[in-house]
MITORRO-110924 format. One record per atom (N, C-alpha, C): residue in one letter; y negated, x negated, z negated. Coordinates in steps of 0.1 Angstrom, whole numbers, padded with zeros to 4 digits, always signed. Each point is the difference from the previous one (the first is absolute). Last residue first. Example, Ala and Ser with C-alpha at 12.3 -4.5 7.8 and 13.67 -1.06 7.14 Angstrom:
BEGIN
s+0022-0128-0071 s-0011-0009+0000 s-0011+0008-0008 a+0057-0003+0001 a-0012+0009+0000 a-0012-0009+0000 
***
This chain:
BEGIN
x-0893-1309-0793 x+0008-0008+0009 x+0012-0005-0006 x-0036+0025-0023 x+0003+0008+0012 x+0011-0007+0009 x-0014+0002-0054 x+0003-0010+0010 x+0005+0007+0013 x-0035+0019-0039 x+0013+0001+0005 x+0002-0011+0011 x-0041+0012-0023 x+0007-0011-0006 x+0015-0001+0006 x-0033+0035+0009 x-0003-0012+0008 x+0008-0012-0005 x+0005+0055-0001 x+0003-0011-0008 x-0002-0013+0008 x-0027+0043+0016 x+0013-0001-0006 x+0001-0013-0008 x-0041+0012+0022 x+0011-0003+0009 x+0013-0002-0006 x-0045+0033-0013 x+0004-0014+0001 x+0011-0002+0010 x-0009+0045-0030 x-0005-0007+0012 x+0005-0014+0000 x-0009+0030-0046 x+0009-0002+0011 x-0006-0008+0011 x-0021+0011-0042 x-0001+0011+0009 x+0010-0002+0012 x-0007-0015-0054 x+0006-0005+0012 x+0000+0012+0010 x-0013+0003-0046 x-0011-0001+0010 x+0005-0006+0013 x+0024+0030-0041 x+0001-0013+0007 x-0011+0000+0011 x+0002+0028-0048 x+0000+0000+0014 x+0000-0014+0006 x+0015+0029-0048 x-0005-0012+0006 x+0000+0001+0015 x-0004+0037-0044 x+0007-0004+0013 x-0007-0013+0005 x+0001+0011-0053 x-0008+0003+0012 x+0008-0005+0013 x+0014-0007-0046 x+0004+0012+0006 x-0007+0004+0012 x-0005-0038-0033 x+0008-0003+0012 x+0004+0013+0007 x-0025+0000-0041 x-0007-0007+0010 x+0007-0002+0013 x+0011+0043-0030 x+0001-0014-0002 x-0008-0008+0011 x-0008+0051-0021 x+0004-0008+0012 x+0000-0015-0003 x+0009+0040-0036 x-0010-0008+0005 x+0005-0008+0012 x+0019+0048-0013 x+0002-0014-0003 x-0011-0008+0006 x+0001+0054-0016 x-0001-0010+0011 x+0002-0014-0005 x+0022+0046-0019 x-0011-0009-0003 x+0000-0010+0011 x+0019+0047+0014 x+0003-0011-0009 x-0012-0008-0003 x+0022+0046+0029 x-0011-0005-0007 x+0004-0010-0010 x+0015+0033+0044 x+0005-0012-0007 x-0012-0006-0007 x+0009+0052+0022 x-0008-0012-0003 x+0009-0010-0007 x+0011+0041+0037 x+0003-0005-0014 x-0007-0013-0002 x-0017+0043+0032 x+0007-0013+0000 x+0003-0004-0014 x-0025+0040+0014 x+0012+0000+0008 x+0008-0013+0000 x-0041+0007-0025 x-0003+0002+0014 x+0012-0001+0009 x+0013-0016-0045 x-0015+0003+0003 x-0002+0001+0015 x+0041-0005-0043 x-0003+0004+0014 x-0015+0003+0001 x+0027-0036-0034 x-0006+0013+0001 x-0003+0003+0015 x+0016-0042-0020 x+0011+0009+0005 x-0005+0015+0001 x-0032-0028-0028 x+0011-0007+0007 x+0011+0010+0003 x-0039+0012-0026 x-0001+0001+0014 x+0011-0007+0008 x-0004+0000-0049 x+0000+0014+0004 x+0000+0001+0016 x-0001-0043-0022 x+0012+0007-0005 x+0000+0014+0006 x-0038-0026+0009 x+0012-0006+0006 x+0012+0008-0003 x-0040+0011-0022 x+0000+0004+0014 x+0012-0005+0007 x-0006-0014-0044 x+0004+0014+0000 x+0000+0005+0015 x-0015-0044-0007 x+0014+0001-0003 x+0005+0014+0001 x-0046-0007+0003 x+0007-0005+0012 x+0015+0001-0001 x-0028+0010-0037 x-0001+0010+0010 x+0008-0004+0013 x-0003-0032-0033 x+0008+0011-0005 x+0000+0011+0010 x-0028-0037+0007 x+0014-0003+0003 x+0009+0011-0004 x-0052+0004+0017 x+0008+0000-0013 x+0015-0002+0003 x-0033+0003+0035 x-0007-0008-0010 x+0008-0002-0013 x+0018+0004+0052 x-0003+0009-0011 x-0006-0009-0011 x+0011-0002+0056 x-0004-0007-0012 x-0004+0010-0010 x+0033+0001+0047 x-0010+0007-0009 x-0002-0009-0012 x+0021-0003+0055 x-0002-0005-0014 x-0010+0008-0007 x+0036+0009+0045 x-0013-0004-0005 x+0001-0005-0014 x+0029+0019+0050 x+0000-0005-0014 x-0014-0004-0004 x+0013+0016+0044 x+0009+0008-0009 x+0001-0006-0014 x-0027-0014+0040 x+0013-0006+0000 x+0009+0007-0010 x-0045+0018+0030 x+0006-0003-0013 x+0013-0006+0002 x-0037-0006+0038 x+0009+0010-0005 x+0007-0004-0013 x-0030-0025+0031 x-0007+0006-0011 x+0009+0012-0006 x+0009-0034+0036 x-0001+0014+0003 x-0007+0008-0010 x+0004-0049-0004 x-0004+0003+0014 x-0001+0015+0003 x+0013-0018-0044 x-0013-0006+0004 x-0004+0004+0014 x+0029+0031-0034 x+0002-0010+0010 x-0013-0006+0005 x+0002+0019-0050 x+0000+0005+0014 x+0003-0012+0009 x+0002+0019-0055 x+0001-0012+0009 x+0002+0005+0014 x-0025+0024-0044 x+0011+0001+0009 x+0000-0012+0010 x-0022+0007-0051 x-0001-0005+0014 x+0013+0002+0007 x-0033+0009-0048 x+0013+0004+0007 x-0002-0004+0014 x-0024-0010-0053 x+0000+0000+0015 x+0013+0005+0005 x-0013+0005-0046 x-0011-0009+0004 x-0001-0001+0015 x+0018+0040-0035 x+0004-0009+0012 x-0012-0008+0004 x+0017+0028-0047 x-0011-0005+0008 x+0005-0009+0011 x+0035+0036-0018 x-0010-0008-0007 x-0010-0005+0010 x+0036+0032+0009 x+0006-0009-0011 x-0010-0009-0006 x-0009+0029+0038 x+0006+0009-0010 x+0005-0007-0012 x-0017-0022+0039 x-0010+0003-0010 x+0005+0010-0011 x+0025-0015+0040 x+0001-0008-0012 x-0010+0003-0011 x-0001+0024+0042 x+0013+0001-0005 x+0002-0008-0013 x-0040-0004+0025 x+0001+0013-0007 x+0013+0002-0006 x-0006-0039+0026 x-0008+0000-0012 x+0001+0012-0008 x+0019+0000+0043 x+0008-0009-0009 x-0007-0001-0014 x-0023+0023+0034 x+0012+0008-0004 x+0008-0008-0010 x-0036-0022+0021 x-0005+0010-0010 x+0012+0009-0005 x+0008-0032+0034 x-0003-0007-0013 x-0004+0010-0010 x+0030+0022+0037 x-0012-0009+0000 x-0002-0007-0014 x+0043+0024+0032 x-0006-0002-0013 x-0012-0010+0001 x+0033+0012+0035 x-0013+0007+0000 x-0008-0001-0013 x+0045-0018+0009 x-0010-0007+0008 x-0013+0007+0001 x+0035+0002-0043 x-0002+0006+0013 x-0011-0007+0008 x+0028-0027-0038 x-0011+0010+0002 x+0000+0006+0014 x+0028-0034-0024 x+0006+0012+0004 x-0011+0011+0002 x-0009-0040-0035 x+0006+0000+0014 x+0006+0014+0002 x-0035-0030-0035 x+0005+0013+0003 x+0005+0000+0015 x-0016-0034-0045 x+0004+0000+0014 x+0006+0014+0002 x-0037-0020-0038 x+0012+0008+0003 x+0002+0000+0015 x-0028-0027-0043 x+0000+0001+0014 x+0014+0007+0004 x-0035-0002-0045 x+0014+0001+0004 x+0000+0002+0015 x-0035-0025-0037 x+0002+0010+0010 x+0015+0000+0003 x-0016-0030-0031 x-0009+0011-0003 x+0001+0011+0010 x+0025-0042+0002 x+0002+0004-0014 x-0009+0012-0003 x+0001-0021+0044 x+0014+0004-0004 x+0002+0004-0014 x-0043-0014+0017 x+0005+0011+0009 x+0013+0005-0005 x-0020-0038-0021 x-0007+0012-0003 x+0006+0012+0007 x+0018-0043+0010 x+0003+0004-0014 x-0007+0014-0003 x-0010-0019+0041 x+0014+0005+0000 x+0004+0004-0014 x-0042-0020+0005 x+0000+0013+0007 x+0014+0006-0001 x-0005-0044-0016 x-0006+0010-0009 x+0000+0014+0006 x+0015-0035+0027 x+0009+0002-0011 x-0005+0010-0010 x-0028-0015+0034 x+0010+0008+0006 x+0010+0004-0011 x-0034-0030-0012 x-0005+0014+0003 x+0011+0009+0005 x+0011-0045-0004 x-0002+0006-0013 x-0005+0014+0001 x+0004-0026+0039 x+0013+0004-0005 x-0001+0007-0014 x-0039-0019+0019 x+0004+0011+0007 x+0013+0006-0004 x-0016-0040-0019 x-0007+0011-0005 x+0004+0013+0007 
***
């Protein structure tokens, strides 16, 4: 059941909303600035600047969700390679993250006594 709900959400999200990836942003741009930039092209559901987890500083890219695919496509065409706040933007349709795209962390913290299986004599 959980998988079915997830699939329905993905279907709804990707067929009724347009998720847009925006790179090349100035580090001073806020979520509100990004939303305002895209509102010229249609209704923006959300705009999010991605920040570093530890420093809370912008990473220079973000995502915008637009309610209408046609408006989103027009925004992509007009804003890609456009200059904004002194930087050239790279704007494209966001690709869905695959299950295997998440970073994997090894819980091996090291330590121990090296390779115990090694024949020492």
